[in-house]
N, CA and C atoms as a LAMMPS dump frame, in Angstrom:
ITEM: TIMESTEP
0
ITEM: NUMBER OF ATOMS
681
ITEM: BOX BOUNDS ff ff ff
-5.0000000000000000e+02 5.0000000000000000e+02
-5.0000000000000000e+02 5.0000000000000000e+02
-5.0000000000000000e+02 5.0000000000000000e+02
ITEM: ATOMS id mol type element x y z
1 1 1 N -50.881 -401.592 360.4
2 1 2 C -50.231 -401.993 359.37
3 1 3 C -48.713 -401.625 359.143
4 2 1 N -47.795 -402.513 359.275
5 2 2 C -46.403 -402.1 359.058
6 2 3 C -46.27 -401.132 357.71
7 3 1 N -45.411 -400.382 357.667
8 3 2 C -45.229 -399.334 356.458
9 3 3 C -44.595 -400.563 355.492
10 4 1 N -43.608 -401.3 355.809
11 4 2 C -43.022 -402.018 354.685
12 4 3 C -44.181 -402.996 353.996
13 5 1 N -45.33 -403.145 354.533
14 5 2 C -46.348 -404.266 353.944
15 5 3 C -47.105 -403.182 352.882
16 6 1 N -47.044 -402.002 352.93
17 6 2 C -47.8 -401.016 352.282
18 6 3 C -47.519 -400.835 350.726
19 7 1 N -48.146 -401.068 349.713
20 7 2 C -47.607 -400.817 348.309
21 7 3 C -48.201 -399.54 347.896
22 8 1 N -49.501 -399.391 348.017
23 8 2 C -50.187 -398.125 347.455
24 8 3 C -50.664 -397.399 348.751
25 9 1 N -50.485 -395.924 348.898
26 9 2 C -50.856 -395.138 349.94
27 9 3 C -51.663 -393.989 348.997
28 10 1 N -52.919 -393.963 349.12
29 10 2 C -53.535 -392.757 348.628
30 10 3 C -54.246 -392 349.801
31 11 1 N -53.757 -390.639 349.99
32 11 2 C -54.012 -389.889 351.072
33 11 3 C -55.092 -388.615 350.417
34 12 1 N -56.16 -388.508 350.736
35 12 2 C -57.073 -387.375 350.674
36 12 3 C -57.089 -387.037 349.266
37 13 1 N -57.276 -387.987 348.508
38 13 2 C -57.466 -387.868 347.135
39 13 3 C -58.714 -387.219 346.38
40 14 1 N -58.597 -386.2 345.713
41 14 2 C -59.653 -385.798 345.081
42 14 3 C -59.597 -385.732 343.547
43 15 1 N -60.628 -385.82 342.806
44 15 2 C -60.387 -385.946 341.434
45 15 3 C -61.778 -385.066 340.835
46 16 1 N -61.413 -383.912 340.066
47 16 2 C -62.694 -383.139 339.367
48 16 3 C -62.378 -383.122 337.918
49 17 1 N -63.387 -383.133 337.248
50 17 2 C -63.58 -382.918 335.842
51 17 3 C -64.249 -381.887 335.332
52 18 1 N -64.091 -381.046 334.452
53 18 2 C -64.719 -379.791 333.921
54 18 3 C -65.459 -380.334 332.633
55 19 1 N -66.871 -380.175 332.895
56 19 2 C -67.506 -380.537 331.7
57 19 3 C -68.456 -379.229 331.309
58 20 1 N -67.987 -378.597 330.152
59 20 2 C -68.392 -377.375 329.816
60 20 3 C -68.109 -376.455 330.719
61 21 1 N -69.133 -375.722 331.446
62 21 2 C -68.851 -374.859 332.648
63 21 3 C -69.081 -375.521 333.933
64 22 1 N -69.564 -376.699 333.974
65 22 2 C -69.735 -377.442 335.375
66 22 3 C -68.636 -378.155 335.631
67 23 1 N -68.338 -378.369 336.922
68 23 2 C -67.262 -379.268 337.467
69 23 3 C -67.662 -380.289 338.254
70 24 1 N -67.327 -381.544 337.708
71 24 2 C -67.842 -382.956 338.234
72 24 3 C -66.889 -383.292 339.133
73 25 1 N -67.152 -383.599 340.48
74 25 2 C -66.226 -384.212 341.588
75 25 3 C -66.409 -385.663 341.446
76 26 1 N -65.543 -386.546 341.049
77 26 2 C -65.374 -387.928 340.908
78 26 3 C -64.988 -388.508 342.139
79 27 1 N -64.084 -387.957 342.815
80 27 2 C -63.461 -388.671 344.301
81 27 3 C -63.493 -387.396 345.124
82 28 1 N -63.765 -387.776 346.321
83 28 2 C -63.979 -386.74 347.275
84 28 3 C -63.14 -386.846 348.62
85 29 1 N -61.956 -386.854 348.532
86 29 2 C -61.105 -386.722 349.949
87 29 3 C -60.806 -388.401 350.219
88 30 1 N -60.723 -389.244 349.15
89 30 2 C -60.438 -390.588 349.387
90 30 3 C -59.182 -391.039 349.928
91 31 1 N -59.062 -391.749 351.004
92 31 2 C -57.58 -392.42 351.446
93 31 3 C -57.774 -393.786 351.545
94 32 1 N -56.727 -394.436 351.09
95 32 2 C -56.74 -395.961 350.855
96 32 3 C -55.365 -396.454 350.884
97 33 1 N -55.139 -397.57 351.81
98 33 2 C -53.863 -398.215 351.817
99 33 3 C -53.992 -399.703 351.144
100 34 1 N -53.197 -400.152 350.303
101 34 2 C -53.121 -401.301 349.609
102 34 3 C -52.011 -402.114 350.015
103 35 1 N -52.042 -403.178 350.71
104 35 2 C -50.939 -403.882 350.908
105 35 3 C -50.186 -404.739 349.776
106 36 1 N -48.812 -404.806 349.902
107 36 2 C -48.164 -405.667 348.964
108 36 3 C -48.853 -407.035 348.838
109 37 1 N -49.008 -407.635 347.612
110 37 2 C -49.796 -409.12 347.328
111 37 3 C -51.179 -409.225 347.908
112 38 1 N -51.716 -408.142 347.956
113 38 2 C -53.108 -408.135 348.467
114 38 3 C -54.069 -408.505 347.252
115 39 1 N -55.315 -408.836 347.34
116 39 2 C -56.177 -409.068 346.474
117 39 3 C -57.617 -408.385 346.861
118 40 1 N -57.616 -407.254 346.446
119 40 2 C -58.693 -405.939 346.67
120 40 3 C -59.715 -405.845 345.93
121 41 1 N -60.907 -405.619 346.257
122 41 2 C -61.963 -405.292 345.394
123 41 3 C -62.369 -403.931 345.646
124 42 1 N -62.471 -403.027 344.668
125 42 2 C -63.345 -401.653 344.698
126 42 3 C -64.64 -402.058 344.174
127 43 1 N -65.805 -401.758 344.941
128 43 2 C -67.148 -402.246 344.708
129 43 3 C -67.868 -400.795 344.646
130 44 1 N -68.791 -401.138 343.971
131 44 2 C -69.862 -399.831 344.101
132 44 3 C -70.469 -399.528 342.693
133 45 1 N -71.598 -398.9 342.76
134 45 2 C -72.495 -398.414 341.531
135 45 3 C -71.791 -397.963 340.326
136 46 1 N -72.345 -397.728 339.276
137 46 2 C -71.898 -396.89 338.057
138 46 3 C -71.852 -395.587 338.463
139 47 1 N -70.756 -394.878 338.276
140 47 2 C -70.811 -393.564 338.591
141 47 3 C -70.184 -393.243 339.836
142 48 1 N -69.8 -394.353 340.664
143 48 2 C -69.338 -394.173 341.922
144 48 3 C -67.863 -393.756 341.957
145 49 1 N -67.152 -393.64 340.974
146 49 2 C -65.636 -393.379 341.017
147 49 3 C -64.872 -394.486 341.076
148 50 1 N -65.116 -395.741 340.721
149 50 2 C -64.156 -396.887 340.56
150 50 3 C -63.25 -396.923 339.41
151 51 1 N -63.659 -396.449 338.219
152 51 2 C -62.985 -396.437 336.866
153 51 3 C -61.963 -395.303 337.345
154 52 1 N -62.407 -394.007 337.856
155 52 2 C -61.521 -392.845 338.043
156 52 3 C -60.398 -393.228 338.992
157 53 1 N -60.717 -394.061 340.057
158 53 2 C -59.811 -394.597 341.224
159 53 3 C -58.654 -395.302 340.34
160 54 1 N -59.292 -396.269 339.599
161 54 2 C -58.249 -397.252 338.81
162 54 3 C -57.322 -396.501 337.985
163 55 1 N -57.879 -395.496 337.129
164 55 2 C -57.029 -394.578 336.388
165 55 3 C -55.991 -393.857 337.212
166 56 1 N -56.077 -393.176 338.357
167 56 2 C -55.205 -392.589 339.134
168 56 3 C -54.185 -393.792 339.647
169 57 1 N -54.622 -394.717 340.147
170 57 2 C -53.65 -395.815 340.484
171 57 3 C -52.903 -396.306 339.464
172 58 1 N -53.467 -396.191 338.533
173 58 2 C -52.695 -396.863 337.022
174 58 3 C -51.792 -395.757 336.439
175 59 1 N -51.73 -394.595 337.215
176 59 2 C -50.945 -393.5 336.608
177 59 3 C -51.354 -393.196 335.321
178 60 1 N -52.727 -393.29 334.956
179 60 2 C -53.15 -392.762 333.511
180 60 3 C -53.752 -391.447 333.727
181 61 1 N -53.877 -390.94 334.923
182 61 2 C -54.588 -389.648 335.188
183 61 3 C -54.034 -389.13 336.441
184 62 1 N -54.077 -387.784 336.697
185 62 2 C -53.546 -387.289 337.847
186 62 3 C -54.716 -386.783 338.835
187 63 1 N -54.493 -386.898 340.194
188 63 2 C -55.493 -386.172 341.167
189 63 3 C -55.61 -384.812 341.174
190 64 1 N -56.688 -384.207 341.23
191 64 2 C -57.03 -382.687 341.425
192 64 3 C -56.199 -382.344 342.799
193 65 1 N -56.33 -383.212 343.902
194 65 2 C -55.642 -382.975 345.121
195 65 3 C -55.521 -384.199 345.893
196 66 1 N -54.531 -384.103 346.909
197 66 2 C -54.02 -385.311 347.585
198 66 3 C -52.863 -385.78 346.992
199 67 1 N -52.463 -386.999 347.494
200 67 2 C -51.231 -387.595 347.036
201 67 3 C -51.454 -389 346.859
202 68 1 N -50.562 -389.653 345.936
203 68 2 C -50.695 -391.355 345.651
204 68 3 C -49.271 -391.591 345.661
205 69 1 N -49.042 -392.517 346.339
206 69 2 C -47.469 -393.09 346.331
207 69 3 C -47.798 -394.582 346.377
208 70 1 N -46.888 -394.819 345.196
209 70 2 C -46.874 -396.485 344.822
210 70 3 C -45.471 -397.036 344.883
211 71 1 N -45.303 -397.853 345.647
212 71 2 C -43.964 -398.633 345.965
213 71 3 C -42.997 -397.421 346.467
214 72 1 N -43.516 -396.605 347.287
215 72 2 C -42.532 -395.572 347.927
216 72 3 C -42.466 -394.428 347.151
217 73 1 N -42.907 -394.309 345.782
218 73 2 C -42.754 -393.2 344.761
219 73 3 C -44.011 -392.344 344.791
220 74 1 N -43.818 -391.012 344.99
221 74 2 C -44.95 -390.212 344.959
222 74 3 C -45.067 -389.898 343.238
223 75 1 N -46.194 -390.601 342.704
224 75 2 C -46.268 -390.506 341.27
225 75 3 C -46.338 -389.009 340.59
226 76 1 N -46.971 -388.221 341.426
227 76 2 C -47.098 -386.781 340.843
228 76 3 C -45.74 -386.095 340.507
229 77 1 N -44.627 -386.656 341.225
230 77 2 C -43.398 -385.969 341.083
231 77 3 C -42.728 -386.519 339.946
232 78 1 N -43.298 -387.499 339.058
233 78 2 C -42.505 -387.944 337.905
234 78 3 C -43.156 -387.211 336.71
235 79 1 N -42.107 -386.943 335.833
236 79 2 C -42.318 -386.249 334.567
237 79 3 C -43.093 -387.356 333.614
238 80 1 N -43.57 -386.934 332.517
239 80 2 C -44.038 -387.942 331.602
240 80 3 C -43.261 -389.139 331.327
241 81 1 N -42.024 -388.824 330.958
242 81 2 C -41.248 -390.209 330.467
243 81 3 C -41.033 -391.115 331.477
244 82 1 N -40.652 -390.443 332.893
245 82 2 C -40.512 -391.306 333.887
246 82 3 C -41.593 -391.816 334.335
247 83 1 N -42.789 -391.207 334.359
248 83 2 C -44.14 -391.879 334.766
249 83 3 C -44.504 -393.011 333.613
250 84 1 N -44.118 -393.074 332.459
251 84 2 C -44.517 -393.946 331.471
252 84 3 C -43.53 -395.311 331.8
253 85 1 N -42.269 -394.929 332.245
254 85 2 C -41.269 -396.086 332.32
255 85 3 C -41.599 -396.643 333.831
256 86 1 N -42.4 -395.994 334.67
257 86 2 C -42.733 -396.292 335.942
258 86 3 C -43.961 -397.35 335.764
259 87 1 N -44.831 -396.827 335.055
260 87 2 C -46.016 -397.833 334.609
261 87 3 C -45.683 -398.91 333.97
262 88 1 N -44.857 -398.866 333.118
263 88 2 C -44.394 -400.057 332.195
264 88 3 C -43.602 -401.099 333.089
265 89 1 N -42.927 -400.414 334.094
266 89 2 C -42.244 -401.559 334.813
267 89 3 C -42.886 -402.104 336.018
268 90 1 N -43.797 -401.211 336.749
269 90 2 C -44.453 -401.67 338.041
270 90 3 C -45.832 -402.044 337.973
271 91 1 N -46.47 -401.818 336.833
272 91 2 C -48.148 -401.855 336.841
273 91 3 C -48.439 -402.621 335.672
274 92 1 N -49.458 -403.682 335.813
275 92 2 C -50.035 -404.349 334.769
276 92 3 C -51.564 -403.978 334.8
277 93 1 N -52.261 -404.309 333.557
278 93 2 C -53.677 -403.793 333.464
279 93 3 C -54.484 -405.095 332.781
280 94 1 N -55.652 -405.19 333.348
281 94 2 C -56.645 -406.296 332.732
282 94 3 C -57.757 -405.492 332.566
283 95 1 N -58.453 -405.6 331.238
284 95 2 C -59.903 -404.685 330.844
285 95 3 C -60.691 -405.798 330.785
286 96 1 N -62.037 -405.285 330.919
287 96 2 C -63.153 -406.118 330.427
288 96 3 C -63.287 -406.36 329.091
289 97 1 N -62.925 -405.687 328.236
290 97 2 C -62.921 -405.814 326.626
291 97 3 C -61.689 -406.277 326.268
292 98 1 N -60.677 -406.786 327.169
293 98 2 C -59.626 -407.71 326.847
294 98 3 C -58.408 -406.505 326.311
295 99 1 N -58.752 -405.762 325.313
296 99 2 C -57.654 -404.949 324.769
297 99 3 C -56.415 -405.578 324.156
298 100 1 N -56.762 -406.711 323.452
299 100 2 C -55.655 -407.306 322.875
300 100 3 C -55.5 -407.022 321.503
301 101 1 N -54.123 -406.86 321.119
302 101 2 C -54.1 -406.531 319.481
303 101 3 C -54.436 -407.478 318.84
304 102 1 N -55.434 -407.418 317.741
305 102 2 C -56.031 -408.363 317.092
306 102 3 C -55.321 -409.026 316.13
307 103 1 N -54.26 -408.288 315.496
308 103 2 C -53.398 -408.974 314.362
309 103 3 C -52.113 -409.651 315.05
310 104 1 N -51.948 -409.681 316.292
311 104 2 C -50.885 -410.276 316.978
312 104 3 C -51.322 -411.692 317.499
313 105 1 N -50.594 -412.748 317.598
314 105 2 C -50.851 -414.014 318.471
315 105 3 C -50.813 -413.724 319.815
316 106 1 N -51.595 -414.818 320.513
317 106 2 C -51.147 -414.941 321.909
318 106 3 C -49.877 -414.624 322.492
319 107 1 N -48.967 -415.317 321.909
320 107 2 C -47.73 -415.126 322.294
321 107 3 C -47.139 -413.737 322.059
322 108 1 N -47.415 -413.225 320.863
323 108 2 C -47.004 -411.688 320.737
324 108 3 C -47.591 -410.721 321.462
325 109 1 N -48.869 -410.984 321.802
326 109 2 C -49.686 -409.886 322.632
327 109 3 C -49.167 -410.029 324.251
328 110 1 N -48.546 -411.21 324.613
329 110 2 C -48.098 -411.458 325.861
330 110 3 C -46.627 -410.753 326.124
331 111 1 N -45.847 -410.991 324.782
332 111 2 C -44.559 -410.61 324.796
333 111 3 C -44.466 -409.133 324.599
334 112 1 N -45.271 -408.511 324.143
335 112 2 C -45.317 -407.065 323.711
336 112 3 C -44.745 -406.196 324.731
337 113 1 N -45.382 -406.1 326.159
338 113 2 C -44.795 -405.234 327.051
339 113 3 C -43.352 -405.469 327.454
340 114 1 N -42.935 -406.719 327.154
341 114 2 C -41.327 -407.045 327.446
342 114 3 C -40.697 -406.233 326.415
343 115 1 N -41.187 -406.398 325.113
344 115 2 C -40.487 -405.788 324.037
345 115 3 C -40.485 -404.194 324.19
346 116 1 N -41.652 -403.616 324.922
347 116 2 C -41.411 -402.356 325.255
348 116 3 C -40.453 -401.84 326.031
349 117 1 N -40.24 -402.898 327.194
350 117 2 C -39.361 -402.575 328.198
351 117 3 C -37.765 -403.061 327.721
352 118 1 N -37.695 -403.44 326.622
353 118 2 C -36.298 -403.801 325.969
354 118 3 C -35.837 -405.052 326.768
355 119 1 N -36.51 -405.745 326.955
356 119 2 C -36.034 -407.019 327.586
357 119 3 C -35.32 -408.126 326.543
358 120 1 N -34.223 -408.415 326.559
359 120 2 C -33.37 -409.225 325.668
360 120 3 C -34.496 -410.45 325.001
361 121 1 N -34.495 -410.47 323.847
362 121 2 C -35.396 -411.445 323.369
363 121 3 C -35.376 -412.885 323.599
364 122 1 N -34.043 -413.429 323.87
365 122 2 C -34.304 -414.91 324.67
366 122 3 C -34.778 -414.862 325.761
367 123 1 N -34.837 -413.806 326.597
368 123 2 C -35.4 -413.842 328.058
369 123 3 C -36.894 -413.496 327.846
370 124 1 N -37.308 -412.701 326.984
371 124 2 C -38.652 -412.272 326.863
372 124 3 C -39.384 -413.313 326.179
373 125 1 N -38.776 -414.27 325.141
374 125 2 C -39.414 -415.484 324.691
375 125 3 C -39.775 -416.702 325.791
376 126 1 N -38.782 -416.714 326.807
377 126 2 C -38.728 -417.535 327.907
378 126 3 C -39.91 -417.267 329.007
379 127 1 N -39.986 -415.922 329.035
380 127 2 C -40.852 -415.389 330.356
381 127 3 C -42.272 -415.397 329.621
382 128 1 N -42.366 -415.231 328.308
383 128 2 C -43.606 -415.291 327.757
384 128 3 C -44.314 -416.714 327.552
385 129 1 N -43.475 -417.58 327.352
386 129 2 C -43.982 -419.021 327.368
387 129 3 C -44.162 -419.624 328.617
388 130 1 N -43.417 -419.329 329.678
389 130 2 C -43.593 -419.587 330.83
390 130 3 C -45.038 -418.934 331.393
391 131 1 N -45.379 -417.87 331.006
392 131 2 C -46.632 -417.112 331.446
393 131 3 C -47.754 -417.726 330.692
394 132 1 N -47.722 -418.148 329.397
395 132 2 C -48.659 -418.855 328.783
396 132 3 C -49.031 -420.385 329.425
397 133 1 N -47.986 -420.825 329.825
398 133 2 C -48.068 -422.183 330.479
399 133 3 C -48.842 -421.822 331.754
400 134 1 N -48.49 -420.869 332.556
401 134 2 C -49.255 -420.616 333.806
402 134 3 C -50.785 -420.461 333.641
403 135 1 N -51.11 -419.853 332.716
404 135 2 C -52.625 -419.537 332.419
405 135 3 C -53 -420.768 331.538
406 136 1 N -52.417 -421.761 331.314
407 136 2 C -53.079 -422.834 330.467
408 136 3 C -53.181 -422.701 329.081
409 137 1 N -52.532 -421.839 328.581
410 137 2 C -52.467 -421.525 326.977
411 137 3 C -51.391 -421.828 326.093
412 138 1 N -50.488 -422.66 326.721
413 138 2 C -49.322 -422.958 325.813
414 138 3 C -49.618 -423.791 324.53
415 139 1 N -50.65 -424.141 324.335
416 139 2 C -51.119 -424.93 323.187
417 139 3 C -51.679 -423.845 322.146
418 140 1 N -52.001 -422.635 322.617
419 140 2 C -52.646 -421.363 321.79
420 140 3 C -51.783 -420.388 321.506
421 141 1 N -50.455 -420.553 321.567
422 141 2 C -49.528 -419.686 321.598
423 141 3 C -49.804 -418.786 320.098
424 142 1 N -50.011 -419.614 319.048
425 142 2 C -49.861 -419.155 317.741
426 142 3 C -51.272 -418.272 317.229
427 143 1 N -52.333 -418.736 318.171
428 143 2 C -53.575 -418.199 317.728
429 143 3 C -53.902 -416.878 317.925
430 144 1 N -54.51 -416.063 317.126
431 144 2 C -54.734 -414.554 317.381
432 144 3 C -55.917 -414.485 318.071
433 145 1 N -56.292 -413.438 318.584
434 145 2 C -57.574 -413.145 319.558
435 145 3 C -58.802 -413.66 318.906
436 146 1 N -59.013 -413.53 317.487
437 146 2 C -60.286 -413.859 317.203
438 146 3 C -60.532 -415.349 316.928
439 147 1 N -59.387 -416.069 317.336
440 147 2 C -59.472 -417.478 317.283
441 147 3 C -59.653 -418.154 318.5
442 148 1 N -59.738 -417.16 319.624
443 148 2 C -59.719 -417.527 321.121
444 148 3 C -61.161 -417.406 321.565
445 149 1 N -61.792 -418.048 322.614
446 149 2 C -62.939 -417.845 323.41
447 149 3 C -62.755 -416.502 324.228
448 150 1 N -63.727 -416.041 324.867
449 150 2 C -63.67 -414.793 325.676
450 150 3 C -62.794 -415.115 326.837
451 151 1 N -63.008 -416.327 327.495
452 151 2 C -62.108 -416.859 328.627
453 151 3 C -60.613 -416.902 328.252
454 152 1 N -60.391 -417.497 327.04
455 152 2 C -58.986 -417.797 326.662
456 152 3 C -58.467 -416.318 326.511
457 153 1 N -59.375 -415.48 325.879
458 153 2 C -58.583 -413.97 325.64
459 153 3 C -58.442 -413.352 326.926
460 154 1 N -59.359 -413.415 327.948
461 154 2 C -59.099 -413.001 329.404
462 154 3 C -57.823 -413.504 329.853
463 155 1 N -57.557 -414.997 329.882
464 155 2 C -56.268 -415.559 330.147
465 155 3 C -55.06 -414.875 329.425
466 156 1 N -54.992 -414.81 328.197
467 156 2 C -53.958 -413.809 327.637
468 156 3 C -53.734 -412.41 328.102
469 157 1 N -54.797 -411.855 328.504
470 157 2 C -54.761 -410.418 329.056
471 157 3 C -53.979 -410.652 330.499
472 158 1 N -54.395 -411.609 331.308
473 158 2 C -53.889 -411.828 332.573
474 158 3 C -52.261 -412.263 332.377
475 159 1 N -52.111 -413.051 331.361
476 159 2 C -50.509 -413.376 331.176
477 159 3 C -49.775 -412.155 330.841
478 160 1 N -50.399 -411.288 329.982
479 160 2 C -49.743 -410.05 329.452
480 160 3 C -49.624 -409.103 330.688
481 161 1 N -50.481 -408.953 331.569
482 161 2 C -50.306 -408.135 332.729
483 161 3 C -49.487 -408.577 333.702
484 162 1 N -49.017 -409.784 334.084
485 162 2 C -48.16 -410.352 334.716
486 162 3 C -46.748 -410.796 334.154
487 163 1 N -46.553 -410.467 332.899
488 163 2 C -45.196 -411.126 332.506
489 163 3 C -44.186 -409.977 332.786
490 164 1 N -44.604 -408.851 333.111
491 164 2 C -43.412 -408.071 333.423
492 164 3 C -42.907 -407.99 335.022
493 165 1 N -43.78 -408.932 335.529
494 165 2 C -43.625 -409 337.327
495 165 3 C -43.822 -407.792 337.909
496 166 1 N -44.909 -407.192 337.568
497 166 2 C -45.312 -405.872 338.298
498 166 3 C -45.621 -406.098 339.603
499 167 1 N -45.583 -404.981 340.454
500 167 2 C -45.966 -404.679 341.77
501 167 3 C -47.315 -404.882 342.03
502 168 1 N -48.21 -404.169 340.629
503 168 2 C -49.751 -404.183 341.204
504 168 3 C -50.27 -404.223 339.903
505 169 1 N -51.409 -405.085 339.79
506 169 2 C -52.281 -405.377 338.688
507 169 3 C -53.404 -404.466 338.892
508 170 1 N -54.185 -403.929 337.84
509 170 2 C -55.249 -403.15 337.981
510 170 3 C -56.274 -403.67 337
511 171 1 N -57.203 -404.368 337.529
512 171 2 C -58.432 -405.1 336.748
513 171 3 C -59.863 -404.028 336.725
514 172 1 N -60.498 -403.735 335.451
515 172 2 C -61.779 -403.13 335.661
516 172 3 C -62.512 -404.119 334.762
517 173 1 N -63.438 -404.604 335.815
518 173 2 C -64.622 -405.445 335.49
519 173 3 C -64.042 -406.6 334.62
520 174 1 N -63.038 -407.243 335.178
521 174 2 C -62.517 -408.472 334.263
522 174 3 C -63.435 -409.457 333.973
523 175 1 N -64.454 -409.712 334.577
524 175 2 C -65.362 -410.566 334.347
525 175 3 C -66.928 -410.384 333.722
526 176 1 N -66.722 -409.008 333.251
527 176 2 C -68.249 -408.514 332.898
528 176 3 C -68.59 -408.909 331.6
529 177 1 N -67.654 -409.286 330.49
530 177 2 C -68.32 -410.002 329.477
531 177 3 C -67.882 -411.238 329.33
532 178 1 N -68.094 -412.094 330.448
533 178 2 C -67.851 -413.582 330.335
534 178 3 C -69.091 -414.038 331.088
535 179 1 N -69.455 -415.297 330.51
536 179 2 C -70.545 -416.127 331.411
537 179 3 C -70.084 -416.31 332.847
538 180 1 N -70.972 -416.709 333.553
539 180 2 C -70.738 -417.11 335.013
540 180 3 C -69.698 -418.188 335.337
541 181 1 N -69.789 -419.041 334.661
542 181 2 C -68.768 -420.535 334.76
543 181 3 C -67.428 -419.835 334.392
544 182 1 N -67.283 -419.276 333.28
545 182 2 C -65.948 -418.723 332.596
546 182 3 C -65.357 -417.713 333.598
547 183 1 N -66.408 -416.966 334.072
548 183 2 C -65.85 -415.844 335.029
549 183 3 C -65.422 -416.457 336.315
550 184 1 N -66.154 -417.434 336.81
551 184 2 C -65.648 -418.096 338.048
552 184 3 C -64.165 -418.482 337.844
553 185 1 N -63.951 -419.314 336.526
554 185 2 C -62.492 -419.702 336.377
555 185 3 C -61.419 -418.481 336.099
556 186 1 N -61.819 -417.329 335.622
557 186 2 C -61.089 -416.402 335.477
558 186 3 C -60.711 -415.785 337.098
559 187 1 N -61.688 -415.808 337.915
560 187 2 C -61.305 -415.497 339.254
561 187 3 C -60.419 -416.402 340.038
562 188 1 N -60.794 -417.569 339.855
563 188 2 C -59.693 -418.575 340.38
564 188 3 C -58.459 -418.313 339.813
565 189 1 N -58.166 -418.09 338.591
566 189 2 C -56.893 -417.88 338.106
567 189 3 C -56.314 -416.75 338.443
568 190 1 N -56.893 -415.638 338.584
569 190 2 C -56.395 -414.476 339.058
570 190 3 C -55.844 -414.556 340.474
571 191 1 N -56.687 -415.217 341.259
572 191 2 C -56.381 -415.49 342.703
573 191 3 C -55.312 -416.438 342.877
574 192 1 N -55.265 -417.696 341.881
575 192 2 C -53.877 -418.546 341.972
576 192 3 C -52.685 -417.565 341.707
577 193 1 N -52.711 -416.808 340.572
578 193 2 C -51.568 -416.179 340.132
579 193 3 C -51.279 -415.018 341.179
580 194 1 N -52.155 -414.427 341.673
581 194 2 C -51.547 -413.598 342.816
582 194 3 C -51.042 -414.204 343.871
583 195 1 N -51.393 -415.396 344.41
584 195 2 C -50.809 -415.965 345.404
585 195 3 C -49.337 -416.509 345.011
586 196 1 N -49.254 -416.931 343.72
587 196 2 C -48.014 -417.562 342.907
588 196 3 C -46.972 -416.376 342.911
589 197 1 N -47.334 -415.215 342.314
590 197 2 C -46.376 -414.132 342.09
591 197 3 C -46.459 -413.276 343.109
592 198 1 N -47.247 -413.004 344.143
593 198 2 C -47.048 -412.044 345.084
594 198 3 C -47.368 -410.821 344.65
595 199 1 N -47.925 -410.572 343.353
596 199 2 C -48.372 -409.345 342.896
597 199 3 C -49.878 -408.932 343.433
598 200 1 N -49.841 -407.575 343.762
599 200 2 C -51.138 -407.104 344.389
600 200 3 C -52.257 -406.921 343.17
601 201 1 N -53.332 -407.594 343.361
602 201 2 C -54.563 -406.942 342.449
603 201 3 C -55.563 -406.005 343.109
604 202 1 N -55.951 -405.088 342.252
605 202 2 C -57.064 -404.235 342.664
606 202 3 C -57.892 -404.192 341.575
607 203 1 N -59.078 -404.866 341.929
608 203 2 C -60.116 -405.161 340.845
609 203 3 C -61.463 -404.272 341.241
610 204 1 N -61.953 -403.512 340.116
611 204 2 C -63.194 -402.668 340.158
612 204 3 C -64.325 -403.695 339.582
613 205 1 N -65.122 -403.94 340.324
614 205 2 C -66.216 -404.835 340.031
615 205 3 C -67.452 -404.703 340.685
616 206 1 N -68.609 -404.99 339.742
617 206 2 C -70.011 -405.33 340.371
618 206 3 C -70.206 -406.874 340.849
619 207 1 N -69.285 -407.69 340.49
620 207 2 C -69.484 -409.039 340.499
621 207 3 C -69.242 -409.435 341.967
622 208 1 N -70.143 -410.169 342.653
623 208 2 C -70.182 -410.439 344.094
624 208 3 C -69.256 -411.508 344.1
625 209 1 N -69.138 -412.567 343.092
626 209 2 C -68.34 -413.644 343.107
627 209 3 C -66.841 -413.161 343.222
628 210 1 N -66.413 -412.176 342.487
629 210 2 C -65.195 -411.739 342.704
630 210 3 C -64.914 -411.059 344.092
631 211 1 N -65.892 -410.303 344.583
632 211 2 C -65.813 -409.835 345.938
633 211 3 C -65.668 -410.694 346.915
634 212 1 N -66.066 -411.95 346.801
635 212 2 C -66.32 -413.07 347.866
636 212 3 C -64.755 -413.672 348.077
637 213 1 N -64.018 -413.499 347.033
638 213 2 C -62.733 -414.116 347.021
639 213 3 C -61.711 -412.98 347.544
640 214 1 N -62.02 -411.805 347.833
641 214 2 C -60.966 -410.641 348.14
642 214 3 C -60.602 -410.75 349.378
643 215 1 N -59.307 -410.129 349.701
644 215 2 C -58.834 -410.108 351.147
645 215 3 C -59.519 -408.842 351.704
646 216 1 N -59.812 -407.659 350.847
647 216 2 C -60.302 -406.503 351.411
648 216 3 C -61.432 -406.141 350.319
649 217 1 N -62.588 -405.734 350.854
650 217 2 C -63.598 -405.032 350.071
651 217 3 C -63.831 -403.772 350.379
652 218 1 N -63.487 -402.711 349.334
653 218 2 C -63.769 -401.11 349.69
654 218 3 C -64.968 -400.912 348.696
655 219 1 N -65.947 -400.177 349.469
656 219 2 C -67.075 -399.774 348.879
657 219 3 C -67.11 -398.114 348.594
658 220 1 N -67.144 -397.972 347.267
659 220 2 C -67.309 -396.414 346.827
660 220 3 C -68.77 -396.205 346.558
661 221 1 N -69.209 -394.718 346.997
662 221 2 C -70.389 -394.2 346.786
663 221 3 C -70.222 -392.82 346.641
664 222 1 N -70.65 -392.381 345.521
665 222 2 C -70.403 -390.867 345.256
666 222 3 C -69.009 -390.133 345.525
667 223 1 N -68.047 -390.967 345.101
668 223 2 C -66.697 -390.626 345.436
669 223 3 C -66.079 -390.696 346.605
670 224 1 N -66.895 -391.426 347.586
671 224 2 C -66.17 -391.778 349.112
672 224 3 C -66.355 -393.04 349.557
673 225 1 N -65.369 -393.397 350.058
674 225 2 C -65.433 -395.011 350.691
675 225 3 C -66.339 -395.092 351.831
676 226 1 N -67.013 -396 351.792
677 226 2 C -68.189 -396.272 352.895
678 226 3 C -67.707 -397.061 353.857
679 227 1 N -66.56 -397.92 353.818
680 227 2 C -66.084 -398.679 354.714
681 227 3 C -64.997 -397.918 355.607
């Protein structure tokens, strides 16, 4: 794989947690490369380390050992402020519980990361509406999350994740709270948006339907890759 195609390089990554006097090892020497524009699934049973890996790739936690490079940046070298800026600029997140702000409209939820990044208001408005149109929700811009279906809320979350034009979107069980038909539509949408934007998706999931659409499937068991 040519170096230019690699977005994420995780090398010999360990992650340990202290629980009272015990040490729990969540990841055990994991190494993984993710290409730019890839559609990648991390599969495995509960407790296998999927969410831990996503938290590390999302710069929400630090590895105990090993290194993680994203877009050529060794993320462990960044201080808190620089890491927050890197995360806001380079990464997007989609959660199974949607994590939308209930008092904000669909438009305001999608626009929010642009306001955090201090994008000028006219540009932020244009990018937000363009993204809502891309996920088929231009007619629901004023609706709050409580007025939307589960599938619509996840579409808002996808729009929010992509509105900053990130290099990488991390999705944790994005279809878990949806019925199979709606989940299938969300998978189709994520795949279409990945092809349209060139953003890489890394999806932790139990859903075989999601795995069937992936470019690469990496199976985790007890903190180690099986493939």
